[in-house]
C-alpha positions in Angstrom: 178.2 56.8 121.9 175.0 57.7 120.0 176.7 57.3 116.6 177.8 53.8 117.7 174.2 53.0 118.7 172.9 54.2 115.3 175.6 52.1 113.6 174.5 49.1 115.7 170.8 49.6 114.7 171.8 49.9 111.0 174.0 46.8 111.2 171.3 44.8 112.9 168.7 45.8 110.4 170.9 44.9 107.4 172.0 41.6 108.9 168.4 40.4 109.5 167.4 41.5 106.0 170.3 39.8 104.3 169.6 36.4 106.1 167.3 35.0 103.3 169.6 35.6 100.4 172.8 34.6 102.3 171.4 31.3 103.4 169.6 30.3 100.2 172.3 31.8 97.9 169.4 33.0 95.6 167.3 36.2 95.2 164.5 36.4 97.7 160.8 37.1 96.8 158.8 36.2 93.7 158.7 39.8 92.6 162.5 40.1 92.2 162.8 37.7 89.2 161.0 39.9 86.7 163.1 42.9 87.7 166.3 40.9 87.2 165.2 39.7 83.8 164.4 43.2 82.6 167.8 44.5 83.8 169.4 41.7 81.8 167.4 42.7 78.7 168.7 46.2 79.0 172.2 45.0 79.4 172.1 42.7 76.4 170.3 45.3 74.3 172.1 48.6 74.9 169.9 50.3 72.2 166.7 49.3 73.9 164.6 52.2 75.3 163.1 51.8 78.8 159.6 52.6 77.4 159.8 49.8 74.7 156.9 47.6 75.9 157.6 45.0 73.2 160.8 44.0 74.9 160.1 45.0 78.5 156.6 43.9 78.9 154.7 47.1 79.6 154.3 46.8 83.4 157.5 47.0 85.4 159.2 49.4 82.9 156.4 51.9 83.5 158.1 52.6 86.9 161.7 52.0 85.9 163.7 53.6 88.7 165.0 50.5 90.4 165.6 48.7 87.0 167.7 51.7 85.7 169.8 51.8 88.9 170.4 48.0 88.8 171.4 48.3 85.1 173.8 51.2 85.9 175.3 49.2 88.8 175.9 46.2 86.5 177.4 48.4 83.8 179.8 50.1 86.2 180.8 46.9 88.2 180.5 44.2 85.6 178.5 42.1 88.1 175.1 40.5 87.4 172.0 42.4 88.2 171.0 39.7 90.7 173.8 41.0 93.0 172.2 44.4 93.1 168.8 43.1 94.0 170.2 40.7 96.6 172.8 42.9 98.3 173.5 46.4 97.1 169.9 47.5 96.7 169.0 46.2 100.1 171.9 48.0 101.8 171.2 51.3 100.0 167.5 51.4 100.6 167.5 50.2 104.2 170.4 52.3 105.3 168.7 55.3 103.7 165.4 54.6 105.4 167.0 54.2 108.8 169.2 57.3 108.6 166.4 59.5 107.2 164.1 58.3 110.0 166.8 59.0 112.6 167.5 62.5 111.3 163.8 63.3 111.0 162.9 62.3 114.6 166.0 63.7 116.1 165.1 67.1 114.8 162.0 67.2 116.9 162.2 64.6 119.7 165.9 64.1 120.5 168.5 61.4 120.1 166.9 58.7 122.2 163.6 58.9 120.5 165.4 58.9 117.1 167.2 55.7 118.0 164.0 54.0 119.1 162.2 55.2 115.9 165.0 53.8 113.7 164.9 50.5 115.7 161.2 50.3 115.1 161.8 49.8 111.4 163.8 46.7 112.3 161.2 45.2 114.6 158.2 45.0 112.3 158.4 41.5 110.9 156.2 41.9 107.8 158.1 45.1 106.8 161.5 43.4 107.4 160.6 40.3 105.3 159.2 42.5 102.6 162.3 44.7 102.5 164.8 41.8 102.5 165.1 42.3 98.7 165.0 45.2 96.3 161.6 45.6 94.8 160.1 48.7 93.1 158.0 49.5 96.2 160.9 48.9 98.6 163.0 51.3 96.5 160.3 53.9 96.9 160.2 53.8 100.7 163.3 55.8 101.4 162.3 58.4 98.8 158.9 58.8 100.6 160.7 59.3 103.9 163.1 61.8 102.3 160.2 63.8 101.0 158.8 63.9 104.5 162.2 65.1 105.8 162.2 67.9 103.2 158.9 69.1 104.7 160.8 70.2 107.8 162.8 72.8 105.9 161.6 75.4 103.4 163.9 77.2 100.9 164.2 77.5 97.1 166.9 74.8 97.0 164.8 72.5 99.2 161.8 73.0 96.8 164.0 72.0 93.8 165.2 68.9 95.7 161.6 68.1 96.7 160.7 68.2 93.0 163.4 65.8 92.1 162.6 63.4 94.9 158.9 63.6 94.1 159.5 62.7 90.5 161.8 59.9 91.4 159.2 58.6 93.9 156.5 58.7 91.2 158.8 56.8 88.7 159.5 54.1 91.3 156.1 52.6 92.1 152.4 53.5 91.6 151.2 52.9 95.1 153.8 54.6 97.3 153.3 58.2 95.9 149.5 57.7 96.1 149.8 56.8 99.7 151.9 59.8 100.4 149.3 62.0 98.7 146.7 60.4 100.9 148.8 60.9 104.0 149.4 64.6 103.3 145.8 65.3 102.4 144.6 63.5 105.6 147.0 65.5 107.7 145.5 68.7 106.4 142.0 67.3 107.2 143.1 66.2 110.7 144.6 69.6 111.4 141.3 71.3 110.3 139.3 69.0 112.6 141.6 69.7 115.6 141.3 73.4 114.9 137.6 73.2 115.0 137.9 71.5 118.4 140.2 74.2 119.6 143.2 71.8 120.0 145.5 73.3 117.5 146.1 77.0 116.7 149.7 77.7 115.6 150.4 74.7 113.3 151.3 75.9 109.8 150.3 73.6 106.9 151.6 75.8 104.1 154.6 73.5 103.5 152.4 70.4 103.6 150.0 72.0 101.1 152.8 73.0 98.8 154.4 69.5 98.8 150.9 67.9 98.4 150.2 70.1 95.3 153.7 69.3 93.9 153.5 65.6 94.4 149.9 65.4 93.2 150.6 67.3 90.0 153.6 65.1 89.1 151.7 61.9 89.9 148.6 62.8 87.9 150.7 63.9 84.9 152.9 60.9 85.0 150.1 58.4 85.4 147.9 60.1 82.8 150.6 60.3 80.2 152.4 57.0 80.8 151.8 55.0 84.0 148.0 54.3 83.8 148.4 52.1 80.7 150.7 49.7 82.5 148.5 49.1 85.6 147.4 45.5 86.1 144.5 46.6 88.4 142.5 49.5 87.0 139.6 51.1 88.9 136.4 52.1 87.2 133.9 54.8 88.1 132.0 52.4 90.4 135.2 51.6 92.3 136.0 55.3 92.8 132.4 55.9 94.0 132.7 53.0 96.4 135.9 54.4 97.8 134.3 57.8 98.1 131.4 56.3 100.2 133.8 54.4 102.4 136.0 57.5 102.8 133.1 59.7 103.8 132.1 57.1 106.4 135.7 56.7 107.9 136.6 60.4 107.8 133.1 61.3 109.1 133.6 58.9 112.0 136.9 60.5 112.9 135.2 63.9 113.0 132.5 62.5 115.4 135.0 60.8 117.8 137.2 63.8 117.8 141.0 63.9 118.1 141.3 61.3 120.9 144.6 59.5 120.1 143.6 56.1 121.4 140.2 56.2 119.7 141.9 57.0 116.4 143.7 53.6 116.7 140.3 51.9 116.3 139.9 53.3 112.8 141.5 50.1 111.3 139.6 47.6 113.4 136.5 47.0 111.3 138.3 46.3 108.0 140.9 44.1 109.5 138.4 42.0 111.5 136.3 41.6 108.3 139.3 40.4 106.4 140.4 37.9 109.1 136.9 36.5 109.4 136.6 36.1 105.6 140.0 34.3 105.5 139.8 31.4 107.9 143.4 30.3 107.4 144.5 33.5 109.1 142.5 32.7 112.2 143.8 30.6 115.2 147.4 30.2 116.0 149.5 30.9 112.9 152.6 32.9 111.9 150.4 35.9 111.5 150.3 36.3 115.3 154.1 36.5 115.3 154.1 38.9 112.4 151.8 41.1 114.6 154.2 41.1 117.6 155.2 44.8 117.5 151.5 45.9 117.5 150.7 43.5 120.3 153.7 44.6 122.4 153.3 48.4 121.9 149.5 48.9 121.8 148.7 48.2 125.4 151.1 50.9 126.6 150.0 53.3 123.9 146.4 52.7 124.9 147.2 53.4 128.5 149.6 56.3 128.3 150.0 57.2 124.7 148.6 60.7 124.0 151.7 61.9 122.3 152.2 65.0 120.3 152.2 63.0 117.1 148.5 62.1 117.4 147.6 64.2 114.3 150.3 62.4 112.2 149.2 59.0 113.4 145.6 59.7 112.6 146.5 61.1 109.2 148.3 57.8 108.4 145.6 55.5 109.8 142.7 57.2 108.0 143.6 56.4 104.3 144.9 52.9 105.3 141.5 52.3 107.0 139.6 53.4 103.9 141.7 50.9 101.9 141.2 48.0 104.2 137.5 48.6 104.6 137.0 49.0 100.8 138.8 45.6 100.3 136.8 43.9 103.1 133.4 45.2 102.1 133.5 46.0 98.4 136.4 44.2 96.7 137.6 41.0 98.6 139.6 40.0 95.6 142.1 42.7 96.4 142.9 40.9 99.6 145.9 39.6 97.7 147.5 43.0 97.9 146.4 43.8 101.5 149.9 43.2 102.9 151.3 46.0 100.7 148.7 48.4 102.0 149.3 47.4 105.7 153.1 47.7 105.3 152.6 51.5 105.3 151.7 51.2 108.9 155.4 51.5 109.6 154.9 55.3 109.3 152.4 55.1 112.1 154.5 52.7 114.2 157.5 55.0 113.9 155.4 58.1 114.8 153.9 56.3 117.8 157.3 55.3 119.1 158.7 58.8 118.6 155.7 60.3 120.5 156.3 58.3 123.7 157.7 60.2 126.6 161.3 59.0 126.4 162.3 61.2 129.3 160.4 58.9 131.5 162.6 56.0 132.7 159.5 53.7 132.9 158.5 54.5 129.3 162.0 54.1 127.9 162.4 50.7 129.6 159.0 49.5 128.4 159.7 50.6 124.8 163.1 48.9 124.8 161.7 45.7 126.2 158.8 45.7 123.6 161.2 46.5 120.7 163.8 44.0 121.8 161.1 41.3 122.0 159.9 42.2 118.5 163.4 42.3 117.2 164.1 38.7 118.5 160.8 37.5 117.0 161.6 39.2 113.7 165.1 37.6 113.5 163.5 34.2 114.4 160.9 34.5 111.7 163.4 35.5 109.1 165.7 32.5 110.0 162.7 30.1 110.1 161.3 31.3 106.8 164.7 30.8 105.2 165.5 27.4 106.6 162.1 25.8 106.9 159.4 28.2 105.5 156.1 29.3 107.0 152.6 29.0 105.7 152.3 32.7 104.8 155.5 33.6 102.9 157.0 30.2 102.0 156.8 30.7 98.2 159.0 33.8 98.5 162.0 31.6 99.3 164.0 30.1 96.4 166.7 27.5 97.0 169.6 26.4 94.8 168.0 23.1 93.9 164.7 24.8 93.1 166.3 27.3 90.7 168.6 24.8 89.1 166.0 22.2 88.9 163.3 24.4 87.3 165.9 26.0 84.9 167.0 22.5 83.8 163.4 21.3 83.2 162.5 24.4 81.2 165.4 24.0 78.8 164.4 20.5 77.8 160.6 20.5 78.1 158.8 20.0 74.8 155.6 21.7 76.0 154.7 25.3 75.4 152.6 25.3 78.6 153.3 23.9 82.1 151.3 23.8 85.3 152.7 25.6 88.3 151.9 28.0 91.1 153.0 31.6 91.5 156.5 30.7 92.6 157.1 28.7 89.5 155.4 31.3 87.3 157.6 34.2 88.5 160.8 32.1 88.3 160.1 30.9 84.7 158.9 34.2 83.3 157.9 34.1 79.7 160.1 31.2 78.6 157.0 29.0 78.6 153.4 29.8 79.6 152.6 28.8 83.3 149.0 27.9 84.0 148.2 28.6 87.6 144.6 27.3 87.6 145.5 23.9 86.4 146.6 23.2 89.9 142.9 22.8 90.7 142.9 19.6 88.5 146.0 17.9 89.7 144.0 14.9 91.0 142.6 14.3 87.5 144.2 11.5 85.5 144.9 13.6 82.3 146.1 17.1 83.0 147.2 17.7 79.4 150.5 19.5 80.4 153.4 18.7 82.6 153.1 20.0 86.2 156.2 21.5 88.0 155.9 21.2 91.7 158.3 21.7 94.6 158.5 20.2 98.1 156.7 23.1 99.9 153.7 22.5 97.7 153.1 19.4 99.8 153.9 21.0 103.1 152.0 24.3 102.8 150.1 24.2 99.5 149.9 25.3 96.0 149.9 29.1 96.0 147.5 30.8 93.6 147.8 34.1 95.5 148.8 35.3 99.0 145.4 34.4 100.2 144.5 31.4 97.9 146.4 28.4 98.9 145.3 25.0 97.5 146.1 22.0 99.8 147.7 19.2 97.7 147.6 15.5 98.3 150.7 13.8 99.6 153.4 13.1 97.0 153.0 9.3 97.2 149.2 9.7 96.6 149.9 11.9 93.6 152.2 9.3 92.2 149.3 6.8 91.9 147.7 8.9 89.2 150.7 10.6 87.5 154.0 9.7 85.9 157.2 11.3 87.2 159.3 12.9 84.6 161.9 14.6 86.8 162.9 14.8 90.4 165.9 16.2 92.2 164.4 15.8 95.7 163.0 19.3 95.8 161.5 19.9 92.3 159.2 17.4 90.8 157.8 17.3 87.2 154.8 15.0 86.7 152.5 14.3 83.8 
């Protein structure tokens, strides 16, 4: 019966995540297209080395794990890399995440808590949308969870496997291993604080320290020798000093408030409030309220009853995320464009909170099931709505047949070396022609100088410069008064 329940959870998770690509018949997410193109380059140039920046661009190939796996898949099956990123990669990464989470929680909390923990990963709308395709970071998530699972056993063979997993994690994405290092370091800090308070005495941190040293050494070596040169965002000394100041404030505040579980949930509040206030389009009723459904549903009960045994784990997760959000809010607002990637790591905390609830209590179990079921319905509705109609937050991740065919046709015959388009167009076109994002600010001018490629959602939701910078365009009929139409298929429009 329990195995059937786990199978149902996995099947539900995969079904929701495959909705976007099944309905649109195209890869989902802007970030998928560069990975598909790089896989195709490797397939058409068998002699090409993965570190050849002249052919592979010098960014994505610095963390090549998912590109190498997609290329291997295509070589063995003869299918296009797009099928791996649309289907196979999603199935592999998400099944691995769910089963690893189930095994990890079952080892300490039992079968019921393990099922609820696995279900939690399918009821976080932002995480589900983000993992509905196979990105570098998505590929890294199950590796991070597997590394956590290896912490629960200590042997020579486990240590060797931990080394392989840690190296694969570092070669997958630059942020995920850094977050794992921060989580492990924070856990050691939280345990130290709780020991000072006399709350923990027998907790051993030797394995955590060993894995922390292992992962840190691999990460520093890899980034120093190879990865750092490919980063798009590089921090200077002033940035590290600012992070240090914010970190001292956040971790110092935790020491002052003590190990109270519910108080530790407040760690994130200042940064998130500052970011919301500084981005008015996120305020009021908007899809972001629905994306926050799991937190809204679970937090009241956790606040009232939730002083579970996983308090140290939750605090260790919230502390570095809080430092990141407050650094972005106070010091570097431009990094708000990557905030969603940082907040996605809250799924570690959400899973730990669910696992810490007193499942033996009938009342708690019913409340958790109702909350998770509500979140699951909202998640499925958001996924379907995004795919069929779009929403104001993630609309530019959706690619339809007419958009892909229309843009591809235009690029083949366009006589300009530069076009105007937003991030959705830029990621789809790649390096075939140069895409100027900022020219969208001048669409109302009579002479733009280059053709502009627009799509229907530009006029519904806006012209996306970044996840937080959306330029509202005039209606299509108004734009027609100052520009000449070159091409239109009802979804894609090219104007001069």
